[in-house]
C-alpha positions as CSV (number, residue, x, y, z in Angstrom):
1,M,22.8,-77.1,-16.6
2,D,24.3,-77.8,-20.1
3,A,22.2,-76.2,-22.8
4,R,23.5,-78.9,-25.3
5,R,21.7,-81.6,-23.1
6,L,18.5,-79.5,-23.4
7,R,18.7,-79.5,-27.2
8,Y,19.3,-83.2,-27.1
9,F,16.2,-83.7,-24.9
10,L,14.1,-81.7,-27.4
11,A,15.4,-83.9,-30.3
12,I,14.4,-87.0,-28.5
13,H,11.0,-85.6,-27.6
14,D,10.3,-84.4,-31.1
15,N,11.3,-87.7,-32.7
16,A,10.0,-90.0,-30.0
17,S,13.1,-92.0,-30.6
18,I,16.6,-92.0,-29.3
19,S,18.0,-93.5,-32.4
20,R,16.0,-91.2,-34.8
21,A,17.2,-88.2,-32.8
22,A,20.8,-89.4,-32.8
23,A,20.6,-89.8,-36.6
24,N,19.2,-86.3,-37.1
25,L,21.6,-84.8,-34.7
26,G,24.5,-86.5,-36.4
27,I,25.9,-88.2,-33.2
28,A,26.2,-91.8,-32.0
29,Q,23.2,-93.3,-30.2
30,P,25.2,-94.4,-27.1
31,A,26.5,-90.9,-26.7
32,L,23.1,-89.4,-26.8
33,S,21.8,-92.0,-24.4
34,Q,24.6,-91.1,-22.1
35,Q,23.8,-87.3,-22.4
36,L,20.2,-87.9,-21.6
37,A,21.2,-89.9,-18.6
38,L,23.3,-87.1,-17.3
39,L,20.4,-84.6,-17.8
40,E,18.0,-87.0,-15.9
41,R,20.5,-87.2,-13.1
42,D,20.8,-83.3,-13.0
43,L,17.0,-83.0,-12.8
44,G,16.4,-85.8,-10.6
45,A,13.6,-87.2,-12.7
46,R,13.1,-89.9,-15.5
47,L,12.1,-88.2,-18.8
48,F,11.4,-91.1,-21.1
49,D,10.0,-94.5,-20.9
50,R,11.1,-97.2,-23.4
51,T,8.4,-98.5,-25.9
52,P,8.5,-101.1,-28.8
53,T,8.8,-98.3,-31.2
54,G,10.9,-95.8,-29.4
55,V,10.4,-93.8,-26.2
56,Q,7.3,-92.2,-24.5
57,A,7.8,-88.9,-22.7
58,T,6.9,-89.0,-19.0
59,P,4.9,-86.3,-17.2
60,A,8.1,-84.7,-16.0
61,A,9.4,-84.6,-19.7
62,E,6.1,-82.9,-20.8
63,R,6.4,-80.3,-18.0
64,L,10.1,-79.5,-19.0
65,Y,9.5,-79.3,-22.7
66,P,7.9,-75.9,-23.1
67,H,10.5,-74.2,-20.6
68,A,13.3,-75.9,-22.3
69,R,12.1,-74.6,-25.8
70,A,11.6,-71.2,-24.5
71,L,15.0,-71.1,-22.6
72,L,16.9,-72.2,-25.7
73,T,15.1,-69.7,-27.8
74,D,16.1,-66.8,-25.4
75,L,19.8,-68.1,-25.5
76,D,19.8,-68.1,-29.2
77,Q,18.8,-64.4,-29.0
78,L,21.4,-63.3,-26.6
79,S,24.0,-62.7,-29.2
80,E,21.6,-60.4,-31.1
81,I,20.5,-58.6,-27.9
82,V,24.2,-57.9,-27.0
83,R,25.5,-56.8,-30.3
84,G,22.4,-54.6,-31.1
85,P,20.3,-54.6,-34.2
86,A,21.4,-56.9,-36.9
87,R,19.7,-59.0,-39.7
88,A,17.7,-61.5,-37.7
89,K,14.7,-63.9,-38.1
90,V,11.4,-63.1,-36.4
91,R,8.6,-65.6,-36.4
92,I,5.1,-64.4,-36.3
93,G,1.8,-66.4,-35.9
94,L,-1.4,-65.3,-37.4
95,M,-5.0,-66.4,-37.7
96,A,-6.4,-66.9,-41.0
97,S,-8.2,-63.5,-41.3
98,V,-5.1,-61.6,-40.2
99,A,-2.8,-63.5,-42.5
100,F,-5.2,-63.1,-45.4
101,G,-5.4,-59.2,-44.8
102,L,-1.9,-58.4,-43.4
103,G,0.5,-61.1,-44.5
104,V,1.9,-59.1,-47.4
105,D,1.9,-55.9,-45.3
106,L,4.0,-57.6,-42.7
107,I,6.5,-58.9,-45.1
108,E,6.8,-55.4,-46.7
109,A,7.3,-53.9,-43.1
110,A,10.1,-56.4,-42.3
111,R,11.8,-55.4,-45.5
112,R,11.7,-51.7,-44.8
113,L,13.3,-52.0,-41.3
114,D,16.8,-51.0,-41.1
115,P,18.4,-53.4,-41.1
116,P,15.8,-55.5,-42.7
117,V,14.3,-58.6,-40.8
118,D,14.0,-62.0,-42.2
119,L,10.3,-62.8,-41.5
120,Q,8.6,-66.1,-41.0
121,L,4.7,-66.1,-40.9
122,I,2.9,-69.1,-39.5
123,E,-1.0,-69.4,-40.0
124,D,-2.8,-71.7,-37.6
125,R,-5.5,-71.9,-35.1
126,N,-5.7,-69.6,-31.9
127,D,-4.7,-72.6,-29.5
128,V,-2.0,-73.8,-31.7
129,L,-0.4,-70.3,-32.0
130,S,-0.6,-69.6,-28.3
131,A,1.2,-73.0,-27.6
132,M,3.9,-72.2,-30.1
133,V,4.5,-68.8,-28.5
134,E,4.8,-70.5,-25.0
135,Q,7.1,-73.2,-26.4
136,G,9.4,-70.5,-28.0
137,L,8.5,-71.7,-31.7
138,L,7.0,-68.2,-32.3
139,D,8.2,-64.8,-31.0
140,F,4.7,-63.5,-30.9
141,A,1.2,-64.1,-32.5
142,I,-2.0,-62.3,-33.2
143,V,-4.9,-64.4,-31.6
144,A,-8.5,-63.8,-30.6
145,H,-8.6,-65.4,-27.1
146,R,-6.3,-66.0,-24.0
147,N,-5.1,-69.5,-23.3
148,A,-4.0,-70.8,-19.9
149,G,-0.3,-70.6,-19.7
150,H,2.5,-68.2,-19.1
151,C,2.0,-66.0,-22.2
152,E,1.3,-62.2,-21.8
153,Y,-1.8,-60.8,-23.8
154,E,-2.3,-57.2,-25.1
155,T,-5.6,-56.0,-26.6
156,L,-4.9,-54.5,-30.1
157,A,-8.3,-53.9,-31.7
158,A,-11.8,-55.2,-32.3
159,E,-12.4,-57.0,-35.5
160,P,-16.0,-56.8,-36.7
161,L,-17.8,-59.7,-38.4
162,V,-20.4,-58.6,-41.0
163,Y,-23.1,-60.5,-42.9
164,A,-21.9,-60.9,-46.4
165,C,-23.8,-62.6,-49.4
166,S,-23.2,-62.8,-53.1
167,A,-23.6,-59.5,-55.1
168,S,-26.0,-61.5,-57.4
169,W,-28.5,-61.9,-54.6
170,S,-31.6,-59.6,-54.6
171,V,-31.4,-58.5,-51.0
172,S,-31.7,-55.0,-49.5
173,D,-28.9,-53.4,-47.5
174,Q,-30.7,-54.1,-44.4
175,V,-31.4,-57.8,-43.8
176,S,-34.4,-58.6,-41.6
177,M,-34.3,-61.3,-38.9
178,R,-36.7,-63.3,-41.1
179,E,-34.4,-63.2,-44.1
180,L,-31.6,-64.1,-41.9
181,A,-33.2,-67.2,-40.7
182,D,-34.3,-68.4,-44.2
183,A,-31.0,-67.7,-45.9
184,P,-28.6,-70.6,-46.5
185,L,-25.3,-70.1,-44.5
186,V,-21.8,-71.2,-45.1
187,L,-20.0,-71.1,-41.8
188,T,-16.7,-72.2,-40.1
189,A,-17.0,-75.6,-38.5
190,R,-17.2,-75.9,-34.6
191,P,-15.2,-75.3,-32.5
192,H,-13.7,-72.5,-34.6
193,S,-13.8,-69.3,-32.6
194,V,-15.7,-67.4,-35.3
195,R,-18.4,-70.1,-35.4
196,T,-18.7,-69.9,-31.7
197,L,-19.4,-66.2,-31.8
198,V,-21.7,-66.6,-34.7
199,D,-23.7,-69.4,-32.9
200,C,-23.9,-67.4,-29.7
201,A,-25.2,-64.3,-31.5
202,L,-27.8,-66.1,-33.5
203,D,-29.0,-68.1,-30.5
204,Q,-29.5,-64.9,-28.5
205,A,-31.5,-63.4,-31.4
206,G,-33.7,-66.4,-31.6
207,V,-32.4,-67.5,-35.1
208,T,-31.8,-71.1,-36.0
209,P,-29.2,-71.0,-38.8
210,H,-29.8,-72.9,-41.9
211,V,-26.1,-74.1,-42.5
212,V,-25.5,-75.7,-46.0
213,A,-21.7,-76.0,-45.7
214,E,-19.0,-75.9,-43.2
215,V,-15.6,-74.5,-44.4
216,N,-12.5,-73.6,-42.3
217,S,-10.5,-72.1,-45.3
218,L,-11.1,-68.4,-45.4
219,G,-10.4,-68.3,-49.2
220,V,-12.9,-71.0,-50.0
221,L,-15.5,-69.4,-47.7
222,I,-15.2,-66.1,-49.6
223,R,-15.5,-67.8,-53.0
224,A,-18.5,-69.9,-51.8
225,V,-20.3,-66.5,-50.7
226,S,-19.2,-64.8,-53.9
227,A,-20.7,-67.9,-55.9
228,G,-24.0,-67.7,-54.1
229,I,-23.9,-71.0,-52.2
230,G,-24.7,-69.2,-49.2
231,A,-24.3,-66.1,-47.0
232,S,-21.8,-66.0,-44.2
233,F,-20.5,-63.8,-41.3
234,L,-17.0,-62.5,-42.4
235,H,-14.2,-60.4,-41.2
236,A,-15.1,-56.9,-42.3
237,P,-11.5,-55.7,-43.1
238,V,-10.8,-59.0,-45.2
239,L,-13.9,-58.0,-47.5
240,R,-12.7,-54.6,-48.6
241,G,-11.6,-54.9,-52.3
242,I,-13.3,-58.3,-52.8
243,A,-15.5,-58.5,-55.9
244,G,-18.7,-60.4,-56.0
245,V,-19.6,-60.0,-52.3
246,K,-22.2,-57.7,-50.8
247,V,-22.1,-56.6,-47.2
248,C,-25.4,-56.0,-45.5
249,R,-26.6,-54.6,-42.2
250,T,-28.3,-56.8,-39.7
251,E,-29.8,-56.4,-36.2
252,I,-26.9,-58.7,-34.9
253,D,-23.6,-57.1,-33.8
254,I,-20.7,-59.6,-33.8
255,S,-17.0,-58.8,-33.3
256,R,-14.0,-60.5,-31.8
257,T,-11.0,-59.0,-30.1
258,L,-7.6,-59.2,-31.5
259,L,-4.8,-59.9,-29.1
260,L,-1.0,-59.8,-29.1
261,C,0.3,-63.0,-27.6
262,R,4.0,-63.0,-26.4
263,R,6.2,-64.6,-23.7
264,P,7.1,-62.5,-20.7
265,T,10.8,-62.5,-21.5
266,V,13.2,-59.9,-23.1
267,S,12.8,-59.8,-26.9
268,S,15.5,-59.2,-29.3
269,A,15.8,-55.7,-30.9
270,A,14.6,-57.2,-34.2
271,T,11.6,-58.7,-32.6
272,Q,10.7,-55.6,-30.7
273,R,10.9,-53.4,-33.9
274,L,8.6,-55.7,-35.9
275,L,6.3,-56.1,-33.0
276,D,5.9,-52.3,-33.0
277,E,5.1,-52.4,-36.8
278,T,2.7,-55.2,-36.3
279,R,0.8,-53.3,-33.6
280,A,0.2,-50.3,-35.9
281,L,-0.7,-52.4,-38.8
282,V,-3.2,-54.5,-36.9
283,R,-5.0,-51.4,-35.4
284,A,-5.1,-49.6,-38.8
285,W,-6.4,-52.7,-40.7
286,A,-9.1,-53.5,-38.0
287,D,-10.2,-49.8,-37.8
288,G,-10.5,-49.7,-41.7
289,G,-7.5,-47.3,-42.2
290,M,-6.0,-49.5,-45.0
291,D,-7.0,-51.5,-47.8
292,A,-6.8,-55.3,-47.3
């Protein structure tokens, strides 16, 4: 199968238009249509249906897309695998808490490698990151739950969530269940994975949360807690060194597992080296072995 035709297929799929894909690729539209027809002949399936505004991917095209993306990523890495270590780009996906706490450390780790690695960090939700890994858009990602698909998952560490409030609040170091029920809370919005964990833990403890705001931005959430708008359950490693926030003990134990998500294919030397660095950084960070 011609890899060039697979690249053309991805461009048509991403643009939902043969004409737009041709313009972006810098080739004539009739030539692109001919290459698509040849690919459909090789595969024995129709990949796109015409619409008034462009093309619509068929179920066959949707099944082909992640595999074509992953295959072309592997082909792009072949020269680096054969030549040995060289300056290369590695793309890592991170959840917000991990990006907040470890983003700079990962950049520095990539710069320390010999030869250095050009690093691209992508912050997004669990499901998006896993999908990007499977499609070959990321080399690996740090996520909190397994998704259906063909990715491999490796447990790295447990990330504790702790009760945090403004340092200006007059509360003891041990917050009672009654105080927890009465306190205003600022939480992530459903179906965020942290919100799911918090809701489940509070429900099991018989506590109905008094939610005054829902915020999916970690930076805004921390500032809201510091400002006294409400308490929250936040990632313990992220709070180290944060001024204006007090961590209290409760009878509720909440944590989530940090997982390494990758495709079951041969990684380039650069990816493998940075993957090893990432494992060590995540474990040390989650265990409290470094300042975030």
